[in-house]
C-alpha positions as CSV (number, residue, x, y, z in Angstrom):
1,X,-24.2,-47.1,-10.8
2,X,-20.9,-48.5,-11.5
3,X,-19.1,-50.7,-9.1
4,X,-15.2,-50.8,-9.3
5,X,-13.0,-53.4,-7.7
6,X,-9.3,-52.8,-7.5
7,X,-6.7,-55.6,-7.2
8,X,-3.0,-56.3,-7.4
9,X,-1.7,-54.3,-4.5
10,X,0.7,-55.6,-2.1
11,X,4.2,-55.3,-0.6
12,X,7.2,-54.9,-2.9
13,X,10.8,-53.8,-2.4
14,X,12.1,-50.6,-3.8
15,X,12.9,-50.9,-7.5
16,X,10.3,-53.5,-8.1
17,X,7.1,-53.6,-10.1
18,X,3.4,-54.2,-9.5
19,X,0.4,-54.3,-11.8
20,X,-2.9,-53.0,-10.5
21,X,-6.2,-53.9,-12.1
22,X,-9.6,-52.2,-11.8
23,X,-12.6,-54.2,-12.8
24,X,-15.8,-52.4,-13.5
25,X,-19.3,-53.8,-13.2
26,X,-20.4,-52.0,-16.3
27,X,-19.2,-50.7,-19.6
28,X,-16.3,-48.2,-19.4
29,X,-15.9,-47.4,-23.0
30,X,-17.7,-43.9,-22.5
31,X,-15.7,-43.1,-19.4
32,X,-12.5,-41.4,-18.6
33,X,-10.7,-43.7,-16.3
34,X,-8.0,-42.9,-13.7
35,X,-6.0,-44.0,-10.8
36,X,-5.5,-41.8,-7.7
37,X,-3.7,-42.4,-4.5
38,X,-3.7,-41.2,-0.9
39,X,-0.8,-41.6,1.5
40,X,-1.3,-41.3,5.2
41,X,-1.7,-37.7,6.2
42,X,-1.8,-36.4,2.6
43,X,-4.5,-35.5,0.3
44,X,-5.6,-37.8,-2.6
45,X,-3.6,-37.1,-5.7
46,X,-3.8,-38.0,-9.4
47,X,-1.6,-40.8,-10.5
48,X,-2.8,-41.3,-14.2
49,X,-5.9,-40.9,-16.3
50,X,-6.8,-42.4,-19.7
51,X,-9.3,-40.7,-21.9
52,X,-12.0,-42.5,-24.1
53,X,-9.7,-42.1,-27.0
54,X,-6.7,-43.6,-25.1
55,X,-4.7,-40.4,-24.4
56,X,-3.0,-40.5,-21.1
57,X,-1.8,-38.0,-18.5
58,X,0.3,-38.7,-15.5
59,X,1.2,-37.1,-12.3
60,X,4.8,-35.6,-12.2
61,X,6.0,-38.0,-9.6
62,X,5.2,-41.1,-11.6
63,X,5.7,-40.0,-15.2
64,X,8.1,-42.3,-16.9
65,X,7.7,-45.1,-14.4
66,X,4.0,-45.9,-14.4
67,X,1.7,-46.8,-17.4
68,X,-2.0,-46.8,-17.6
69,X,-4.0,-48.7,-20.0
70,X,-7.6,-49.9,-20.7
71,X,-9.4,-52.9,-22.0
72,X,-12.9,-51.7,-23.0
73,X,-14.0,-55.2,-24.0
74,X,-13.2,-56.5,-20.5
75,X,-14.2,-53.3,-18.7
76,X,-10.8,-53.3,-17.0
77,X,-8.2,-50.6,-16.5
78,X,-4.6,-51.4,-15.5
79,X,-1.7,-49.5,-13.9
80,X,1.6,-50.9,-14.4
81,X,4.1,-49.6,-11.9
82,X,7.8,-50.0,-12.4
83,X,10.8,-48.7,-10.5
84,X,8.8,-48.3,-7.3
85,X,9.9,-46.0,-4.5
86,X,9.1,-45.9,-0.9
87,X,7.3,-42.6,-1.6
88,X,4.8,-44.5,-3.9
89,X,3.4,-46.2,-0.7
90,X,-0.3,-45.4,-0.5
91,X,-3.8,-46.6,-1.0
92,X,-4.5,-46.6,-4.8
93,X,-8.0,-45.9,-5.9
94,X,-9.7,-46.5,-9.3
95,X,-12.0,-43.8,-10.7
96,X,-14.6,-43.8,-13.4
97,X,-15.6,-40.4,-14.6
98,X,-18.7,-40.2,-16.8
99,X,-20.2,-36.9,-17.6
100,X,-20.5,-35.1,-14.2
101,X,-20.5,-38.4,-12.2
102,X,-17.6,-39.9,-10.5
103,X,-17.4,-43.5,-9.2
104,X,-14.6,-44.7,-6.9
105,X,-13.4,-48.2,-5.8
106,X,-12.6,-49.1,-2.2
107,X,-8.8,-48.9,-3.0
108,X,-5.8,-51.3,-2.7
109,X,-2.8,-50.8,-0.6
110,X,0.6,-50.6,-2.2
111,X,3.5,-50.7,0.3
112,X,7.1,-50.2,-1.0
113,X,9.9,-51.1,1.3
114,X,13.3,-49.5,1.3
């Protein structure tokens, strides 16, 4: 069992930046880590993932504005979000994918005002 805790969410004006952190209770170095988000009335969608080897993939709506990174020594995954837009408002969830198992955090709210 891996316990994930997200932090860093909050209220920011459009054009601003936030950095989310996801701290895992156990080692993440064998896991694909990701960030997903869910806005009210919408399905959960991929924001970004980072593989064991450090390769990254981003959702089309955030590519070029968001950056995912990982610190395996600290068991932490980050999401740097720049040039935020009101449509980025959502609950952001951290995901740990190991083999066929997925672990999820409780989520952190990000609200971008116009």
